[in-house]
PAZAPA-4460 file (N, C-alpha, C; in steps of 0.05 Angstrom, whole numbers, plus 32768, in hexadecimal, padded with zeros to 4 digits):
% residues 86
    n_x    n_y    n_z   ca_x   ca_y   ca_z    c_x    c_y    c_z   seq   type   mol
   8715   8E10   8CD1   8728   8E05   8CBE   8741   8E16   8CBF     1      M     A
   8758   8E09   8CC0   8772   8E17   8CC1   877F   8E17   8CA6     2      Y     A
   8788   8E2E   8C9D   8795   8E30   8C83   87B0   8E3D   8C86     3      R     A
   87C5   8E30   8C7C   87E0   8E3B   8C7E   87E4   8E4E   8C67     4      T     A
   87EF   8E66   8C6E   87F6   8E79   8C59   8811   8E71   8C4F     5      I     A
   8814   8E6E   8C35   882E   8E66   8C2A   882B   8E52   8C14     6      G     A
   8841   8E48   8C0B   8841   8E35   8BF4   8840   8E18   8BFD     7      Y     A
   884D   8E11   8C13   884E   8DF5   8C1C   8854   8DF4   8C39     8      A     A
   884C   8DDE   8C46   8853   8DDA   8C62   8871   8DD6   8C64     9      E     A
   887D   8DDF   8C79   889A   8DDC   8C7D   88A0   8DBF   8C87    10      S     A
   88B7   8DB6   8C80   88C1   8D9C   8C89   88DC   8DA0   8C96    11      V     A
   88E5   8D8D   8CA6   88FE   8D90   8CB4   8915   8D8F   8C9F    12      E     A
   8928   8DA1   8CA2   893E   8DA3   8C8F   8957   8D99   8C9D    13      F     A
   8966   8D86   8C90   897E   8D7B   8C9C   8995   8D8F   8C96    14      Y     A
   89A3   8D96   8CAB   89BB   8DA6   8CA9   89D0   8D9A   8CBC    15      S     A
   89E7   8D91   8CB1   89FB   8D84   8CC1   8A08   8D98   8CD5    16      P     A
   8A11   8D8D   8CEB   8A1F   8D9D   8CFF   8A3A   8D90   8D03    17      I     A
   8A4F   8D9D   8CFB   8A6A   8D92   8CFE   8A76   8D9C   8D18    18      Y     A
   8A6E   8D8F   8D2E   8A76   8D99   8D48   8A89   8D86   8D57    19      D     A
   8A92   8D71   8D4A   8AA6   8D5F   8D56   8ABC   8D5A   8D42    20      T     A
   8AD4   8D53   8D4B   8AEA   8D4C   8D38   8AE2   8D35   8D25    21      P     A
   8AD2   8D22   8D2F   8ACA   8D0B   8D1E   8AB8   8D15   8D07    22      E     A
   8AA6   8D27   8D0D   8A95   8D31   8CF8   8AA4   8D42   8CE4    23      K     A
   8AB7   8D51   8CED   8AC7   8D61   8CDC   8AD9   8D50   8CCA    24      I     A
   8AE3   8D3A   8CD4   8AF5   8D28   8CC5   8AE7   8D15   8CB3    25      A     A
   8ACC   8D13   8CB6   8ABD   8D00   8CA5   8AC3   8D05   8C88    26      D     A
   8ACA   8CEF   8C7A   8AD2   8CF2   8C5E   8ABA   8CF1   8C4A    27      E     A
   8AA3   8CEB   8C55   8A8B   8CEB   8C43   8A86   8D08   8C3A    28      K     A
   8A86   8D0C   8C1F   8A83   8D28   8C15   8A67   8D33   8C1B    29      P     A
   8A67   8D4D   8C21   8A4F   8D5C   8C25   8A47   8D68   8C0A    30      D     A
   8A32   8D5C   8BFE   8A2B   8D65   8BE3   8A10   8D73   8BE2    31      I     A
   8A08   8D7E   8BF9   89EE   8D8C   8BFA   89EE   8DA3   8BE7    32      R     A
   89D8   8DA8   8BDA   89D5   8DBF   8BC9   89C5   8DD5   8BD7    33      T     A
   89B5   8DCF   8BEA   89A7   8DE2   8BFB   89B5   8DE1   8C16    34      T     A
   89C2   8DF7   8C1E   89D2   8DF7   8C36   89C3   8E01   8C4E    35      L     A
   89AF   8E12   8C4A   89A0   8E1D   8C61   8983   8E22   8C58    36      Y     A
   8971   8E1A   8C69   8955   8E20   8C64   8947   8E22   8C7F    37      W     A
   8939   8E38   8C83   892B   8E3C   8C9C   8911   8E4A   8C97    38      N     A
   88FB   8E3B   8C99   88E1   8E47   8C94   88D7   8E5A   8CAA    39      P     A
   88E6   8E5A   8CC0   88DD   8E6A   8CD7   88F0   8E81   8CDE    40      Y     A
   8901   8E88   8CCB   8914   8E9E   8CD0   8905   8EB8   8CD5    41      L     A
   890C   8EC5   8CEB   88FF   8EDE   8CF2   8912   8EF5   8CEE    42      Q     A
   8908   8F0B   8CE3   8918   8F23   8CDE   8915   8F34   8CF7    43      I     A
   892B   8F3F   8D01   892B   8F4F   8D19   891F   8F6B   8D14    44      G     A
   891C   8F7B   8D29   8911   8F96   8D26   8922   8FA8   8D15    45      P     A
   893C   8FA1   8D13   894E   8FB2   8D03   894E   8FA9   8CE6    46      D     A
   893D   8F95   8CDF   893B   8F8C   8CC3   894F   8F77   8CBB    47      G     A
   895E   8F6C   8CCE   8973   8F58   8CC7   896E   8F3E   8CD5    48      T     A
   897B   8F29   8CCB   897B   8F0F   8CD8   8997   8F03   8CD4    49      A     A
   899F   8EF2   8CE6   89BA   8EE6   8CE4   89B6   8EC8   8CE1    50      Q     A
   89C4   8EBC   8CCE   89C4   8E9F   8CCA   89E0   8E94   8CCA    51      I     A
   89E3   8E7B   8CD0   89FD   8E6D   8CCE   89F8   8E52   8CC2    52      E     A
   8A0A   8E49   8CB1   8A08   8E2F   8CA5   8A23   8E25   8C9D    53      F     A
   8A26   8E0B   8C9A   8A3F   8DFF   8C90   8A3D   8DFD   8C72    54      Y     A
   8A53   8E03   8C64   8A53   8E00   8C47   8A56   8DE3   8C3F    55      S     A
   8A54   8DDD   8C26   8A57   8DC1   8C1C   8A73   8DBD   8C12    56      N     A
   8A78   8DA5   8C06   8A93   8D9F   8BFD   8A97   8DA4   8BDF    57      D     A
   8A85   8DB2   8BD3   8A88   8DB9   8BB6   8AA0   8DCC   8BB3    58      H     A
   8AAF   8DC8   8B9E   8AC6   8DD9   8B99   8ABF   8DF6   8B93    59      K     A
   8AA8   8DFA   8B85   8A9F   8E14   8B7F   8A92   8E21   8B98    60      N     A
   8A9F   8E34   8BA3   8A94   8E41   8BBB   8A85   8E5A   8BB5    61      Q     A
   8A77   8E5A   8B9F   8A64   8E6F   8B98   8A48   8E66   8BA0    62      Q     A
   8A3A   8E77   8BAE   8A20   8E70   8BB8   8A0A   8E82   8BAE    63      Y     A
   89F3   8E77   8BA8   89DC   8E86   8B9F   89CA   8E88   8BB8    64      D     A
   89C7   8EA0   8BC2   89B6   8EA5   8BDA   899A   8EAC   8BD0    65      I     A
   8987   8E9D   8BD8   896B   8EA3   8BD1   895B   8EA5   8BEB    66      A     A
   8950   8EBC   8BEF   893F   8EC1   8C07   8923   8EC5   8BFD    67      I     A
   8911   8EB5   8C07   88F4   8EB7   8BFF   88E4   8EB7   8C18    68      E     A
   88CF   8EC7   8C18   88BE   8EC8   8C30   88A3   8ED2   8C2B    69      G     A
   8894   8ED3   8C40   8878   8EDD   8C3F   8876   8EF1   8C57    70      I     A
   886C   8F09   8C51   8869   8F1D   8C66   8851   8F15   8C77    71      T     A
   884E   8F22   8C8F   8837   8F1B   8CA0   881C   8F20   8C92    72      P     A
   881C   8F32   8C7F   8802   8F37   8C71   87FF   8F27   8C57    73      D     A
   8811   8F13   8C53   880D   8F00   8C3D   881B   8F07   8C23    74      G     A
   882B   8F1C   8C22   8839   8F23   8C09   8853   8F13   8C07    75      K     A
   8859   8F0A   8BEF   8872   8EFB   8BEB   8889   8F0E   8BE6    76      T     A
   88A1   8F05   8BEE   88B9   8F15   8BEA   88D0   8F02   8BE2    77      C     A
   88E3   8F0D   8BD2   88F9   8EFC   8BC9   8912   8F0D   8BC5    78      R     A
   8929   8F02   8BCC   8943   8F10   8BC7   8957   8EFB   8BBF    79      Y     A
   8968   8F01   8BAB   897D   8EEF   8BA2   8997   8EFD   8BA0    80      R     A
   89AD   8EEF   8BA7   89C8   8EFA   8BA5   89DC   8EE3   8BA3    81      K     A
   89F0   8EE7   8B93   8A07   8ED4   8B92   8A1D   8EDE   8BA4    82      D     A
   8A29   8ECC   8BB3   8A3F   8ED3   8BC5   8A55   8EBE   8BC2    83      I     A
   8A6D   8EC5   8BCB   8A83   8EB2   8BCC   8A8A   8EAD   8BE9    84      S     A
   8A93   8E94   8BEF   8A9B   8E8D   8C0A   8AB5   8E9B   8C11    85      A     A
   8AB8   8EA1   8C2B   8AD0   8EAE   8C34   8AE6   8E9A   8C38    86      R     A
***
């Protein structure tokens, strides 16, 4: 019997990619509240990871960063921080 360690099975997360002039000029507002989610993010040997994401069209460019994870031995971890967009 296989048992997943964690709270829930991961699902595919939609994240837009604005890689063409047409996509950039699209007037449909981006109202996402979750901008980045990656259940497979790996931390490097130096203890860091790099992520990139597109922001949304909300006027308030203050973001709540929430990092949650599970260590290889099953312990949960969590970090929160508020940041402003550059």
